[in-house]
N, C-alpha and C positions, 0 to 999 in steps of 0.2 A: 310877613315874609318879605325879605329884602329883594329889591329889584337889582339883579346883577348886571343888567344892560344899561344902567343909568349913565355910566361913563365908558366911552370907548375912544381910542385914539384914531379910529377910522371914520370917514364920512358915512352918513346913513345910506348913501347911494353908491358906495364903492363896489366894484365888480368883484365877484368871488375869486375868479382866477382868469388869467389870460394866457393861453398856451401858444407857443410858436413851434411848429413842426416844419423842419426843413424839407423841401421837395426831394424825394428819393428817386434817383435815377437808377434804372435797372441795368446794372453793369455785371460784375462778377457775382455769382451765387454759388453756395456750397452744394455738393451732392446731398441727397436726402439724409443719408446716414450721418454725415458730418454736420448738417444743419441741426439734426436732433441732438447730437453730442454737444454742440455749442449753444443751442437755444436760439439761434437766429439763422435765417437764410442768407443774410448778407455779411460777408467777411468784414466790411468796414464798420459794422455795428457790433462786432465781437469784442466786447469790453469786459474781460473777466474781472470778478470781484475777488480781491485778495485779503479782505478783512480790513483792519484799521488803516494800513498803509499799502500803497501800490508798490510792488517790488520790481516791476518791469523785467521779469524773467530772471532776476537774481535769486540765488539761494537764500533761504531764511538763515539769519545768523543766530547762533546759540549763545 
């Protein structure tokens, strides 16, 4: 059986992941119904997914 871990471009003691999470200030929040609709309590985190490209409110061209 071949050893697949014989060569790796990473050091053996490399960290798996290092995350950075910005401190969230409690400012504006959605009402409960709106929060459920948008999937977040915070308007500043409301980042809709439009598929392959962001359309920034523009209509899809045909």
